[in-house]
C-alpha positions as CSV (number, residue, x, y, z in Angstrom):
1,M,2.1,-89.8,107.0
2,K,1.4,-93.2,105.5
3,R,0.4,-93.5,101.8
4,K,-3.1,-94.7,101.0
5,I,-3.7,-97.9,99.2
6,I,-7.1,-99.2,97.9
7,V,-7.1,-103.0,97.4
8,H,-9.9,-104.3,95.2
9,I,-10.0,-108.0,96.1
10,G,-12.8,-109.2,93.7
11,S,-14.4,-111.5,94.2
12,H,-14.4,-113.7,91.1
13,K,-17.2,-113.2,88.6
14,T,-18.1,-109.7,89.7
15,G,-16.8,-107.6,86.8
16,S,-13.2,-107.4,87.9
17,T,-11.9,-107.7,84.3
18,A,-13.9,-104.6,83.3
19,I,-12.6,-102.6,86.3
20,Q,-9.0,-103.7,85.6
21,T,-9.3,-102.9,81.9
22,F,-10.5,-99.4,82.6
23,F,-7.7,-98.6,85.1
24,S,-5.1,-100.1,82.8
25,K,-6.2,-97.9,79.9
26,N,-6.4,-94.8,82.0
27,R,-3.1,-94.8,84.0
28,K,-2.1,-91.3,82.7
29,E,-5.5,-89.7,83.7
30,L,-5.2,-91.4,87.1
31,R,-1.7,-90.1,87.7
32,E,-2.9,-86.6,86.9
33,R,-5.3,-87.0,89.9
34,G,-2.7,-88.4,92.2
35,V,-3.7,-92.1,91.8
36,V,-1.4,-94.9,90.6
37,Y,-2.5,-98.2,89.1
38,P,0.9,-100.0,89.0
39,E,2.1,-101.7,85.8
40,N,4.1,-104.2,87.7
41,A,2.6,-107.5,89.1
42,C,0.3,-107.9,86.1
43,P,1.0,-111.3,84.4
44,E,0.9,-111.9,80.7
45,I,-1.9,-114.5,81.0
46,A,-4.1,-111.9,82.7
47,E,-2.4,-108.6,82.0
48,F,-4.8,-106.1,83.5
49,G,-4.9,-107.2,87.2
50,H,-2.2,-107.4,89.9
51,H,-2.6,-111.2,90.3
52,M,1.1,-111.8,90.9
53,I,0.8,-110.2,94.3
54,P,-1.8,-112.6,95.9
55,W,-0.1,-115.5,94.1
56,A,3.1,-114.6,95.9
57,F,1.3,-115.2,99.2
58,V,-0.2,-118.6,98.4
59,T,1.5,-121.2,100.6
60,N,-0.1,-124.3,98.9
61,E,1.5,-124.8,95.5
62,Q,-1.5,-126.7,94.1
63,F,-3.5,-123.4,94.3
64,L,-1.1,-121.5,92.1
65,P,-2.7,-120.8,88.7
66,T,-2.5,-123.2,85.8
67,L,-2.8,-122.5,82.1
68,Y,-3.5,-125.8,80.3
69,A,-1.5,-127.6,83.0
70,E,1.5,-125.3,82.9
71,K,2.4,-123.5,86.2
72,Y,2.9,-119.8,86.1
73,L,6.3,-119.0,87.5
74,I,6.2,-116.3,90.2
75,Q,9.2,-114.0,90.2
76,D,11.1,-113.2,93.4
77,K,8.7,-111.8,95.9
78,T,10.9,-109.1,97.4
79,T,11.9,-107.8,93.9
80,L,8.2,-107.8,92.8
81,F,7.1,-105.8,95.8
82,E,9.8,-103.2,95.5
83,K,8.9,-102.7,91.9
84,V,5.3,-102.1,92.8
85,K,6.0,-99.8,95.7
86,S,8.4,-97.7,93.6
87,E,5.7,-96.7,91.2
88,C,3.9,-94.7,94.0
89,K,5.1,-91.4,95.4
90,T,4.4,-90.5,99.1
91,D,1.6,-88.1,98.2
92,E,-0.2,-90.5,95.8
93,T,-2.8,-93.1,96.3
94,M,-2.2,-96.6,94.9
95,I,-5.0,-98.9,93.6
96,L,-4.4,-102.7,93.4
97,S,-6.9,-105.0,91.8
98,S,-7.1,-108.8,91.7
99,E,-9.9,-111.2,92.4
100,E,-7.2,-113.7,93.4
101,F,-6.9,-111.7,96.7
102,S,-10.3,-113.1,97.8
103,T,-9.0,-116.7,97.7
104,L,-6.3,-116.1,100.3
105,T,-6.5,-117.8,103.7
106,K,-6.5,-115.9,107.0
107,E,-2.8,-116.6,107.5
108,E,-2.0,-115.4,103.9
109,V,-4.0,-112.2,104.4
110,C,-2.0,-111.5,107.6
111,S,1.2,-111.9,105.6
112,L,-0.1,-109.5,103.0
113,K,-0.8,-107.0,105.8
114,E,2.9,-107.0,106.8
115,W,3.8,-106.1,103.2
116,L,1.3,-103.3,103.3
117,S,2.4,-101.9,106.7
118,D,3.7,-98.7,104.9
119,F,0.1,-97.9,103.8
120,N,-3.3,-97.0,105.1
121,V,-5.3,-99.8,103.6
122,E,-8.9,-99.8,102.3
123,I,-10.5,-103.0,101.0
124,I,-13.2,-103.1,98.4
125,L,-15.1,-106.4,97.9
126,Y,-17.9,-107.2,95.4
127,L,-20.0,-110.3,96.0
128,R,-22.3,-112.3,93.7
129,R,-25.0,-114.6,95.0
130,Q,-23.7,-118.1,95.3
131,D,-25.9,-119.8,92.6
132,K,-25.1,-117.1,90.1
133,Y,-21.4,-117.2,91.0
134,L,-21.2,-121.0,90.6
135,E,-22.7,-121.1,87.2
136,S,-20.6,-118.2,85.9
137,A,-17.4,-119.6,87.4
138,Y,-18.1,-123.0,85.9
139,K,-18.5,-121.6,82.4
140,T,-15.3,-119.7,82.7
141,S,-13.4,-122.7,84.1
142,V,-14.6,-124.9,81.3
143,L,-13.7,-122.3,78.6
144,S,-10.2,-121.9,80.1
145,G,-9.6,-125.6,80.2
146,S,-9.0,-125.7,84.0
147,V,-12.1,-127.8,84.6
148,N,-13.4,-130.9,82.8
149,T,-15.9,-132.2,85.4
150,N,-19.6,-131.8,85.3
151,F,-21.4,-128.9,87.0
152,I,-22.5,-130.9,90.1
153,E,-18.9,-132.1,90.7
154,F,-17.6,-128.5,90.2
155,C,-20.0,-127.2,92.9
156,K,-18.8,-129.8,95.4
157,Y,-15.2,-128.9,95.3
158,Q,-14.8,-125.1,95.5
159,R,-11.6,-123.5,96.8
160,F,-13.3,-120.1,97.0
161,N,-15.2,-119.6,100.3
162,L,-18.8,-119.3,99.4
163,N,-19.7,-118.5,103.0
164,Y,-19.3,-114.8,102.3
165,L,-19.7,-113.9,106.0
166,E,-16.6,-115.9,106.8
167,L,-14.8,-114.3,103.8
168,I,-15.7,-110.8,105.0
169,K,-14.6,-111.6,108.6
170,T,-11.2,-112.9,107.3
171,W,-10.4,-109.5,105.7
172,E,-12.2,-107.3,108.3
173,D,-10.3,-108.9,111.2
174,V,-7.0,-108.0,109.5
175,F,-7.7,-104.7,107.8
176,E,-10.9,-103.4,109.5
177,N,-11.6,-100.8,106.7
178,I,-13.7,-102.8,104.2
179,T,-16.5,-101.9,101.8
180,I,-18.9,-104.6,100.6
181,R,-21.0,-104.3,97.4
182,S,-23.5,-106.6,95.9
183,Y,-23.0,-107.6,92.2
184,S,-26.5,-109.0,92.4
185,D,-27.8,-105.4,92.4
186,S,-28.4,-104.7,88.7
187,N,-27.6,-101.0,89.2
188,I,-24.1,-102.1,90.2
189,S,-23.6,-105.0,87.8
190,D,-24.8,-103.0,84.8
191,D,-22.2,-100.3,85.4
192,I,-19.5,-101.9,87.6
193,V,-16.8,-99.5,86.5
194,G,-19.0,-96.5,87.3
195,D,-19.8,-97.9,90.7
196,F,-16.1,-98.6,91.5
197,L,-15.1,-95.1,90.4
198,G,-17.7,-93.7,92.7
199,L,-16.2,-95.6,95.7
200,V,-12.7,-94.2,95.0
201,D,-13.9,-90.6,94.3
202,L,-13.0,-90.7,90.6
203,S,-16.5,-90.5,89.1
204,E,-15.4,-87.6,86.7
205,L,-13.4,-90.2,84.7
206,H,-16.4,-92.3,84.0
207,D,-18.0,-92.5,80.5
208,K,-21.2,-94.5,80.6
209,N,-21.0,-95.0,76.9
210,Q,-17.6,-96.7,77.1
211,K,-18.0,-100.4,77.6
212,E,-15.0,-102.1,79.1
213,R,-13.9,-105.6,78.3
214,E,-15.8,-108.3,80.1
215,N,-15.3,-112.1,79.9
216,P,-17.8,-113.4,77.3
217,S,-20.7,-115.6,78.5
218,L,-21.8,-118.5,76.3
219,N,-24.9,-120.6,76.4
220,A,-24.8,-123.6,78.7
221,E,-25.3,-125.9,75.7
222,V,-22.1,-124.6,74.0
223,I,-20.1,-124.9,77.3
224,E,-21.2,-128.5,77.6
225,V,-20.1,-129.3,74.0
226,I,-16.7,-127.7,74.6
227,R,-16.3,-129.7,77.8
228,A,-17.1,-132.9,75.8
229,L,-14.6,-132.0,73.1
230,R,-11.8,-131.6,75.7
231,L,-12.6,-134.9,77.3
232,R,-12.1,-136.4,73.8
233,N,-8.8,-134.6,73.4
234,E,-9.8,-132.2,70.7
235,P,-6.9,-129.8,69.9
236,E,-7.0,-126.5,71.7
237,S,-6.7,-124.7,68.3
238,S,-9.9,-126.2,67.2
239,I,-11.7,-125.4,70.4
240,E,-10.6,-121.8,70.2
241,V,-12.2,-121.5,66.8
242,I,-15.4,-123.1,68.2
243,K,-15.5,-120.6,71.1
244,N,-15.1,-117.6,68.8
245,N,-17.9,-118.8,66.5
246,A,-20.1,-119.8,69.4
247,I,-20.5,-116.2,70.5
248,L,-22.8,-115.8,67.4
249,L,-25.2,-118.5,68.6
250,S,-28.3,-117.6,70.4
251,L,-29.8,-121.1,70.4
252,G,-33.2,-119.5,70.7
253,N,-33.1,-119.9,74.5
254,K,-30.9,-117.6,76.5
255,T,-32.2,-118.9,79.8
256,S,-30.6,-122.3,79.6
257,T,-28.8,-123.2,82.8
258,F,-26.8,-125.9,84.6
259,L,-28.8,-125.2,87.7
260,T,-31.8,-127.4,88.7
261,T,-34.5,-126.5,91.2
262,D,-33.2,-129.0,93.7
263,L,-29.6,-127.7,93.4
264,Y,-30.7,-124.1,93.7
265,N,-32.7,-125.0,96.8
266,S,-29.7,-126.7,98.3
267,I,-27.5,-123.7,97.7
268,K,-30.2,-121.5,99.1
269,D,-30.6,-123.6,102.3
270,T,-26.8,-123.5,102.8
271,Y,-26.2,-119.8,102.4
272,S,-29.4,-117.8,102.9
273,S,-28.9,-117.3,106.6
274,S,-25.4,-115.9,106.3
275,N,-26.4,-113.8,103.3
276,E,-29.3,-112.2,105.3
277,M,-26.8,-111.3,108.0
278,I,-24.6,-109.6,105.4
279,H,-27.6,-107.7,104.1
280,K,-28.4,-106.4,107.6
281,K,-24.8,-105.5,108.6
282,Y,-23.4,-104.2,105.4
283,N,-26.5,-103.3,103.4
284,C,-25.3,-105.8,100.7
285,N,-28.3,-107.6,99.3
286,L,-27.6,-111.2,98.3
287,N,-31.0,-112.6,99.2
288,F,-32.3,-115.6,97.3
289,D,-35.6,-115.7,95.4
290,E,-38.4,-117.2,97.4
291,H,-39.7,-119.7,94.9
292,A,-37.3,-120.4,92.0
293,V,-38.2,-123.1,89.4
294,Y,-35.7,-124.1,86.7
295,T,-37.4,-125.6,83.6
296,N,-34.5,-125.0,81.2
297,S,-31.8,-127.1,82.9
298,I,-29.2,-128.8,80.7
299,D,-29.5,-132.5,81.5
300,S,-27.7,-134.3,78.6
301,L,-25.0,-133.8,76.0
302,E,-27.4,-135.0,73.4
303,Q,-29.8,-132.2,74.2
304,C,-26.9,-129.7,73.8
305,L,-25.7,-131.2,70.5
306,I,-29.2,-131.0,69.1
307,A,-29.6,-127.4,70.1
308,V,-26.2,-126.3,68.6
309,F,-26.7,-128.4,65.4
310,R,-30.2,-126.9,64.9
311,E,-28.8,-123.4,65.3
312,L,-26.0,-124.0,62.8
313,I,-28.4,-125.3,60.2
314,I,-30.7,-122.3,60.6
315,K,-28.0,-119.7,60.5
316,D,-25.6,-121.6,58.3
317,I,-22.6,-120.3,60.3
318,K,-19.4,-121.5,58.7
């Protein structure tokens, strides 16, 4: 009998870090229930997820991860796979998690299937509505230093396939058994760990009062200031201090956004039809708001600097 493996493929900006942190912390409890969350394939730069596995299948080197322009070196693929497989006994279920899986091409997913031929595979995919995803991904990319363009340019050049219907088809054609969940559902996004544990029949491990690590979200004004500092070659050590202190800033307006009404409508026009099809087929609601108006859009660096400076004076943060 084949072993069972559950592959959580993300996608990006859907609480994957929280899921991975929980499973990393609870390996012993999982093992007691016949479930293995491997220690191998988790890189130092993102130590909770099995990102080295999807990276091993990437055929275009320019898509390998960078950390401040330094390529992460992938160890020998065969050795890596054997280490991961050796952690799971024949009567145990393995869980792998990496949002990087969702960036693989159809050919790369087919190669992954060959490696997983010893397993009965189940795929779990969370999706976030495209406008929400783009803004969240942009903030994270600016914070990490991997992007220094403005938001409009960032939206134009996306490696990740935002036509989620095509993304689902890529994985469904290869593995067939796939579960789709909407991160736009507040019941899911507010308790992503609990939702995932329910999908894998491990709800008894869930503690609603235990909040797992999530990537911090900063105001749009702060993100734009950090981007401007990098363009002016400010040392990373200084930017790190700014990021840590900026978490304390409310700026009096938590609804500031990089989105404009026109950009939102463009994204909506592009993806609303395919999102509706996903809703009908997979009961995964990613429907857009009918009439969204953005009045708090960030439109200049000067505006951002004034907002940050005013907050610093009021709160006297040092």
